[in-house]
N, C-alpha and C positions, 0 to 999 in steps of 0.2 A: 424815284422819279414820280411815283404815284402820289406822294405826299405833297408835291408842289402845287397840285390843284386845290388843296385845302388851305393854302395860305390866306390870311385875312384880306390881303390886298388883291386877290385874284378876282376877275370879273365874274367867273362862275360862282364864286363864294358870295359876292355881294348880291347878285341876282337871286341866288337861292335864299340868302338871308332875308332879303326883302319879302319873299313869299312866306318864309317861316314866320317872320314877325307879323305879317298881315294876318295869317291864320291864327297865330297865337293870340293876337290882340282881339280878334273877333270872338274866339272861344272863351277868352278870359272875361270879356265884357258880359257875355250871356251868362256864364257861370257865376260871375259876381252878383248880377242882378237876381238870379235864382237863389243864391245863398243868402242874400240880404233879406229877401222875403221870408226864407226859412228861419233865419236868425231872429227876425221880429216875432214870428209865431212861437219859436222855441223860448224866447224871452218871456212871453206871456204865460206859457206853460210852467216854466220854472218859478215865475212869480206867484202863480196860483198854488203850486206845490209848497212854496215857502209859507204862504198864508195858512194853508191847512196844517203844516208842521207847527207853526208858531201858535196857532189857535189851540192845538192840543197841549202844547207846553204851558200856555197861559192858564188853561183850565186846570192843569196839574198843580200849578203854583196856587191858584185860587183854592183848590181842594186842600192843599197843605195848610194855607192860612186859616181856612174854615175849620179844619180839624183842631188846630191849636187854639182858635177862639173857643170852640166847644169844650176842649180840654180845660182851659182856664175857667170857663163858666161853670163846668162841672166841679172843679176844685173849689170855687167860691160857694157853690150851692151845698157842697158836702161839709163845709166848715161848721162846727158847733156854734151855738148862740153865744157862748162865752168868748169865742175868738172874734166875734164881731164887735165886742166892746173893749176887751182887754188886750193890749199889745203883747203881753207875755203869753197869754193863752193863744194868741195868733201865731207867735213864734213856735210854740210847742206843736200847734196843729200843723204848721207847714212842715215840720220835721217828720211828721207821720205820713206825709204825702211825697216822699222822695222819689216815687216812680215817675213823677212829671219831669224829672231831670233827663229822661230819655228823649223828650221832645223839646225841652228848653235848656239853654245853657245855665240859666239861673232863674229863680222865681223870688221876687222880693215884694215887700209890702210897705206902703207909705201911709202916714197918717194924713188927716185933713190939712195939717199945716205943711205937708210936703216932706216931713222928716222920715228917714228910713227907720222902720221899726222891726223889720224881720227880713231874713234872707235864708233861702234854702241852702246855699253853698257855705255861708258863714253865719252859723248860729250865734257866734259870739259878738257879731256886729262890731268888728274891730275898727271900722271907719264910720264917721258921721257923714251924712249926705242929705241934702235938701233939694228937692226938685219942684218947689212951689212955683217957680217961674217958668218951668218947662211947659210948652204949649200942650203936649199930650196930656199932662197932668191936669191942667186947667180945663181942657176939653172934656176929660173924663168926669171931673167934678160937675161941670155945667150940664152935660148931657145925661149923666148917670148911665152911660152905656160903654161897652167895650170900644177901644180905640186902637187902631194899628198906627203906631207913630212913624214918622219919617225916620230913615236910617240915621244913626248918630254914633258917636264914640262914647262908650260906657265910661263913666267916671269911677266905676268899681274895678273893672277888668282892663280898661284902656284898650278894648277891642271894638271894632266896628260891629254894631248890633242893630237889630230891629226889635222894638219893644211892642208887646201886645198887652194892653191894660184891661182890667176888669174891676168895676166898682164893687165894693163889699157893703151892702146896705143893711141898716138895722130894721127893726120891725116897723118903724115909721117911714121907711123908704128913703132915709137920708144916708148919704155916703159917709161911712165911718173910716174905712180904709180903702186904699187902691192897690190891688194886686198887679204886678207887672212881670211878665215872662219875657226873657230875652232870647233871641236867636242869633248865635255867633255867625256872622257873615264870612269869617275867615277860615274857621276850622270845622263847622258843622256840616252834615250831609244834606242840609235843606235844599240846596240847588244841585245836588249830585246828579239826579236823574235828568234835570233840566239841561245841564251842561253836556250830557251825552247825546243830545239831539242836534248837535251842531251840524250845519250843512256842509257836506263835502269834507275834505281833509284840512283846508286852510281857513274855512269859514268859522264863525263863532257866534254864540248867543250871549246877550247881556240884558240886564234889567236896570231901568232907571225910573226915577219918579217923574211926575209931570212937570216938576221944576227943574229937571235935568240932573239931579243928584244920582250918582251911580250906586246901585244896590248890589249888583253882581256883575263881574267881568272876569275874563280869563287872566287879565293882568291885575292881581290882587292889590297892587300898589295904588290903583285908581279908585278903590272903594271909598265911598263918602265924598269923593271929589266930584266937581261938576263936569259934565260931559264935554264942555267947551274949554276946560282948564288947560289943555295942552296946545292944540292947534286951532282952536276956535270951533264953531259949530258949522257942520256941513249942511247943505240944503235939505237933505233927507231928515236929519235930526231936527232942524228947525220946524219942518212940517209936522213931525211927530209931536213935538212939544206944543204945537198950536192946535192939536186935536186930530191930526191925520191918522187913519188906520188903513193898512194895506201894504202894497209893495211899490217901490220906486227905484230908479237907478240914479246913482249920484257918485261924484268923485270924492274920495277920502282926502281930508286935509292933512292927514298924518303921513302922506306919501305912500299909501298902500295900493294906489291905483283905484280905478272905478270898481263898484260893487253893487249888488242888488240888495237893497235894504228893505226889511219887512218889519212892520210895527203892529202890535196888538195890545190894547189896554186891558188891564185886569178888571174883573167885575167887583172884587172885594175891597180894593184899595186904589189909590191913585198911581199905581205902578204901570210902567209900559214895558212889555216884553219886546225885545228887538233881536234881529238876526242880520248878520252881514255875510253875504256869499260873494267872494271875489269873482268879478266877471271873467278873469283869465281862467279860473277853474271851471266856472259854470259853462263856458262856451268852448271848453277844450275839444268836445266832439266836433263842433262846427269848424274849429281850426284844422282838425284832421281831415274833415270833408273838403275844406278849402284846398289843403295840400294835395288831396287825391284829385280834385278837379284840375288843379294846376298841372299835375302829372299827366292827366288825360289830355289836357290841352296841349301839353308839350309833345305827347305822342302823335296827336293829330298834326301838329306843326311839323314834326319830323317826317311824317309820311308825305305831307305836302312838299316839304323840302326835297325829299327823294325824287318825287315826280318832277319838280322844277329842275333838279340837277340833271335828270335825263334829257329834258327838253333843252336846257342851256348847252349841254354837251353836244347835242346835235347841231345847234345853231352856231357854236364856236369851233366846229371841226376844222375850218381852215387854219386856225391858229395852232392846231395840234402838232403840225409838222415843225413849226418854229419852236414850240416848247420841247419837242423831242431832241432837236439840235442843241438846245440849251442844256438838257440833261447830259448829253454825250460830252459836251465841253466840261461840265463839272466833274465827270468821272474820268476825264482824260482820254476818251475815245475819239475826240475830235478837237480841232482848234477853232479860233474865233472866225476863221474864214468860212466855216460851215454856215454861219448866219447870213452870209450873202447868198440869198436864194435865187438872185438873178431876175426876179420879177420887178416891174416898174410900178406896181400899185402900192397901196397902203402897207401891205405885208412886207414889201421890199424896203420901204422907208423905215418900218419898225425894226427890221433886222439890222440895218445899218446903225440905227440909234442904239440898239442893244449891244452891238460890238463896242461902241464907244463907252457905254455904261459899264460893261464888264471889265474893260481895261482899267477904268478909274477905280472900280471896286477892288481889283487885285492889288493895285498900288496901296490903297488904304489898308487892306488887311496886312500886307507886309509891314507897313509902318506901325500898325497896332501891335503885331507880334514882336517887333523889335523893341518897343517902348515898355511893354507890360511884362516885367520879369518876376514879379511876386504877386500872386493873387491875394485878394483879401480873404482872411481866414474866417472872420465872423462878420455878418451883415450889420449895417449901421442901426437896424431897427431892434436889435436885442436890448432889453432893458437892463443893461449892466455896463460898467466902464470897461471897455476893451482897448488895450494898447499893446504896443511892442516897444520895448526899451532895450537899447544896445548895451554893450559892455562898458561904455562910458557913461551909462545912466542917462542917455538922451532919448527923448521920444522920437520914434521913427514912424509910428502909426498910432492914430487915435480915432475912436468912433464918435458918432454924433451925440451919444449919451452924455458926454462931457458937457455939452451945451445945456442939456436938459437938467442934469443933476447939479452941476457946479456953476453953471452960467459962464463957462469958458469956451471960446471958439476953439474947436479941436485943431484946426489948421494952425492956430497961433502957438500950439505946443510943440510942433514938429521942429526938431533940432535943438530944443531947449532941455536942460537937465531938470531932474526932479527938484533939486535945490532951488533953481531959478524960478520954477513955477509955484511951488508950495512953501518954500522957505526952509531954513535950516532945522527947525524943530520937527517938521514932518519928515524931512530927509533922515534925521537921526532916528526917529521912531521906526521907520521902515528899513533902515540900512541893513540890519541883520537878515531880514527876509530876502532883500535884493541880492546880497552877497551869497546867500545859500542857493538862490536860483542860478546865479552865474557860476556857481560851483557844480552845477548839474543836478541839484536836488529839487524835487517838486515840493512846493510850499502851499500849505492850506492853513489859514490863520484867521481868527476873528479878533478885531481890535476896535477900540473907540477913541475918539479924539476930534479935534477941529481940523477941517479941511477947507481952506480958503474962507475962514470965518464962520463956518457952519459945523455944528456938532453932529457927528454921525457915528453909527456903529457899522463897520464894514466887515463883510466876509470876503476874503481875498484869496485867490488861487494864482500862483506864479508857476508857469510851465517853461522849463528850459528849452531853447531852440538849438538842437544839436546839429552842427555842420557835418558834412560827410567825413571829415577827419576826426570827429569826436569832440572838437572844441565847441564852446558855447559863445557865439557872437552876441547873444542877447536872450531875452525871455519874453514870453507872452504874459499879460496880466489881465485877469477878469475880476472886477470888484463889484459886489452886490451890496446895496444899501439895505441893511436888515434892522434899521433903527426902530421902525414900527413893530416888527416882530419881537424884538427884545423888550420893548416897553410893554407889549401885551403879555409876554412871559412873566415879567416882573409883577404886573398887575394881577395875573392869575395866581402867582405864588403868594402875594399879599392876601388875596381873597381866601385862598386855602388856609392860610395861617389864621385869619379871623374866624373862619368856620371851625377850625380845630379848637380855637380858644372858646368859642361858644359851646360846642358840644362837650368839651371837657368839664364845663361848669354846670351842665344840666344834671338834675337829680334823677337821671335815668341812664340805662345802658343804651348807647347808640353804636351800631356796627353796620358794616357792609359785608355781605357774604357772596362769594362767587359761585358759578354753576357747579364747581367741584366740591361745594360745601366746605371751602376754606375761607377763613377771614381775609378780607381785603383792608379793613379798617376797624378800629375800636377806640372809643373815647376813654378818658381818664377814670370814668366810673368803674371800669373793669378792675382797676387797682383797688379802689375804695370798697367795692362790694365783694369781689371774688378773689382779691389778692393776685390778679393776673396783670402783668406789666403790658399795657396796650402796645408798646413798641415791639413786643414779641408776637402780636396777633397776626400781622399780615403773613399769609402763606400757611398759617397754622390750622389744622383741621378743627372744625367746630366741636366735635366730640371730645377732643383733648381738653378744650377750655371749659366746657360746661358739664362734662361727665356723661356716661352712657345712659343713665336713667333719664336725665333731662333731654338728651339728644333723641331718645326714642319717642318722646312726646313732640319734640320740635320738628322731626324729620318729615312727617306727613304734611305739615303746614309748609315747610320749605319746598317740598315737591310741588305743592299746589301753587305757591308763589312763583316758582320758576316756570309755571305754565301761564303766568300773567294774571293771577288772581290775588287780590288783597286778602290776607288771612290773619287770624289772631288765635292765641291760645293762652291758657293760664297753667302755671305749674309751681310746685313748691320747691324752694331751693334754700340752701344754707348761705345766708349773708352775714359774715362775721361769725358770731356764736349763736345766732338766732335763725329759726326757720321762718322764712318769709314766703308770701304768695306773690309771684311775679307774673305780670300780664304783658305779653309781647304782641306787637303788631308788625306784620311783615308786608312791605310795600315793594312790588317789583319795579325795576328800572327798565322800562320798555324802550327798545330801539325802534327806529322807523319801520323796519321790516317785521316788527311784531315779536322778535326774540327778546329774551330777558338778559341784560348785561350783568346785572347783580340784583340782590335783594337787600333792601335797607330794613333794619330791625330796630324798633324802639321798645325797650323793656322798662316798665314802671313797677314800683313797689305798691301793690294793691292790698297789703295786709290790713292797714287801718280801714280802708274802704269796706273790706269784707267784714271786719269786726262791727263796723257801724251798721251794715246791712243786717247782720244777725241780731243786733240790739233792736233795730226797727221792727224786725219780724216778731221778736218777743214782746215788744211794746204793743203791737197790733193784737195780741192775744190776751192782754191784761187790761182790767178796768183801771183807768188812770186815777180814779178817786180813792178806791178801796184797796187796790193792789191785788185783788183776787182775780180769778178768771172772768173774762167777759162772755157775752153770748156766743161769739165765734168759737172760742175755746170750749165753751160748754157743749155746743152742738157736736164738735169733733169728739170730745171726751165721751159724751153719751152714746154716739154711734159706735165708738171703739169698745165701750163697756158692754153694749148689747151684743156685739160680735163675739167678744170673749165669753159672755154668758151662754150664747148659743153653742159655741165650740166646746166649752167645759161643762155645760149643763149646770151652771152655778146660779144661785139666787142673786137678784139685783132689785134695788128699790130706788125710787126717785122722789125727793122731797121738793115741794113747791111752797114757798112761804113769803110773807110780806109783813111789814110793820103796821100794827093797828093804828089807825087815825094819824097816819104820817102826814097827810095833807094839812091837818090842823096844826101840826108842829111847824111846818113851813109857813103857814099863814100867820101864826102868832109869834113865833120866835125868829123867823127869817130863814132864808136859804142857807146861810152860813151855819146856823145851828142844825138845820136839816142835814147838811153834809157831814157835820161832826157825828150826828146820830148814825148815819149810814156807815161811816168808817168804824165806829165802835161796834155796831151791829155785826159788820163783816168780821171784825176781830174776834168777837165772842163766838160766832158761828165756827170759825176756823179752829178755835181752841176747844170747842165742845165735840168735834167729830174726830174720827180716826185719821191717821196720816194717809191712809189709802183712799179716803173719800175726797171728792172734788167739790169745792164750794164756789159758786159763780153768781155774779150779779147780772141779771138779764136786762132790766131797765128800771129806772126810778127806784122804788123801794121793793122791787120784786127780786127774789133770790131763789136759787135752786141748788140742791145737793144730790150728787150721784153716790149711792151707797152700793158697793160691790161685796159679794159674799155675805149677804145678810140672811139670817135664818128666820124666815117668817113663822109665826107672826110676832113672837115675843121680842126679838132683837129690834125690829123696826119700831115697835112701840117704845122700847127703851130709848132708842135714839131720839124719837120725837119728844119724849118727856125731858131728856137731857137738854135738847135745844130750847124748849120753852122755859125750862128752869134757868138756863144760863142767861136768858134775856130779861128775866123778871127783876133782878137787882137794878136799882135806879141808875141812870146814866149821869155821870159827873160832867156837866157842860160848863162853859164859861158863864152862862146865865144862871147856873145853879143846878141842883139835882133834879132829874127829870125821870119819872117812871115811864118805862116803855115796855110794851108787850107785843107779841107776834102771834100770828095764826099759821099753822103748818098743815099742809095736805101731803100725805105720803101714799104713793101707788106702788104696789109690789108687782114686779114684772110677771106677766101672765104666761109667757112661753115664747117659742120661736116665731109664732105668727104675729106678734105685736111689734110695731115699728116705733121709732122715737116719737113721732107726732102723737100716736095713740097713747103711749105711756105718759107723755107730758099733759095731754088732755085729761087723762084720769087723775093725775096729781093736781091739776088746776081745779077740777071738779071737787076733789077732796078738800082743797083749800076753801072753796066756797061753802062746803058743808061745815067746816070749822068756823067760818065767819057767822053762818046762820046759828051755830050753837053758842054764840056769845063771845067769840074771839078769845084770845089768850089761851089757846088750846090747840088740839090737833085732831085730825081724822086720818085713819089708815085704811086704804082701799086694798083689800086682799082678793077681790073678786076677779075672775078671768076676764080678759078683754072681750068686748062684745057690746051689744046694745045695753044702755043704762037708762034708768029713768031720767027724763029730761028735767033739770032743776026748774023751780018756779021762776019764770022770767022776771016777775016783779021783785022777787027776793034777790035774784042775781043783780038786778039794776041797783037795788038799795044797797046791797053789799058792796058793789063796785064803787058806788058814790061815796061810801064811808071808809074805804080802805085807806 
């Protein structure tokens, strides 16, 4: 009886509701105004934060570009003079600077005519390439300065890249070659730190040129495309391309909703760093505050409603008696005559009217109970075809979804058979299922076909309707259209097949490993490299497939990868009948909650790369002209020899020598003849010393020899005489026989207190003494290290000028 006062049509409810709505409206308006002001201020704060974030990101990119410009300039500065004239020398010089590959995907060189003459990645130049019409090439030639080119697709690698050029000038200041370093926009880590600064969870950063060409974007398929190539240019982007810097709010034309856009131009190039922060995420706290405010307003309205309810209850007390009589009538404790209260006022008239209304209502209820024998089992708003079919296969009930899905009025189906509605073909296709349902079996089936001219894939459930006596007068049918889901499943299967085909033909091991260190996937390279059938890998422990030794190296990296870290390692493994060096990169598959679903592993054969690295290291220690040790190897060898001499207390000597009148040979016969003399000179030196001695070319015609275990003074003198004698026979050059002599200065190691620089200075001084003695001879310095008489400066200058 208490619930009747809460009916929506009661007077008390309407009066109370009016008060509640009035209070709720007032508090909502005030709260909305306050939150609007707060939201405006918060928007300004977020915008300024985005500007600071993007300014730091832009400065980072500027620093990255500056470092690469400096690296390329340093590479150009370090190239020898021969490399500035001869393409072959330039190709060889580039190969000695392979370390720049850590910062560039590739470094190439072009001649003045735009032809590709050298490449760090492809020393064989298997492809011809001419860039004479490229703007960045023409700009480098005209300005003779480094240029950061707009992003483009490389004709060598077919990858989106950014090129940084550096002119290679000759002595006259003219451009002879153009060096170009490429940065891979798709695979390199150039933008890795930049991408990590994205705002929020759904925001992102991107980079475009002032012409609108996309340099970096989370969607890698958009690289090199114009920012307006998909849905046009939004207002924020148009402002940025026109020179705007700062933040603004704009609507995305790609259907992503409004967002806060921030733009910052780079100082080193015409790039624009940009960030998009979705408004829905940025103002999520304001949304929560708005909800809390609405809740508070609702509480205030409820309190006001309670007060209003008490007041209305007092004002409407005269009607309480009449309401009480109505409750007694409903529970059977009184009849309708109780409503005749006997008064002649409005209450009496209301009671008489209620008596008439109650009698009409009772009649209507009895009529409704007599006509409604079967309740509807499923509501019309369920998104599935719901029907009831009797044993004669006639529709007795259909829901409204028939109209939505098939365009058929559900009422028109009542009383008609399945054959009448859909035709004989459909009736025959579903006949076995309908007979099974009438036989008392529950049916669940998925089938495809045409229904009323429309192709569909249906998931159908048929549930028998058992009568009290166990017979089946009909069955219920629920049919769901799963056509889109099936198409999606087929599309996914085709995509997986394409992915499998691609990975199977990669020249690398590709696999996925679960948290239990069992394989989930492996490509066909496992069969080719390790003899393991990839079909047997899923569910197989990693240690069984790669062996315990290899697994011991891989396990620490796997553990770190399953903690969310990208890791890599190298290990030796037997591939076929050969021992190979394999490099593996482990990439975690992160879920939204931060956990790792699996780790993807890419393993490449690095054997050839390692061999090339060792060759480059060896080349860096050898003189390219003579093939003997260079200054770098000499300094290392001398320091090691001194260390051994101190440990073993063994004698050691250092010879410093050069070719007499070598400058005149170059001036009269040319540098080619001079090079031949240097090579023959180095060969005779090598042949005239012991196998334990080290012969090195320091610079020009200056050479040095480290003698270990030399018994002073006689053996040092013998070695000097042998060297001078080996050089005296005339050199057989292409221009004819040429007499060549040399001067030798030998310093005997004075003891533990003498360092390499001191020993070398003594040998050099002995060499000058040999020069002053008339050349074609030697001087051996056996005195202890310490102060020496200072040579005559004028004599030294004269000797130096005629060396």
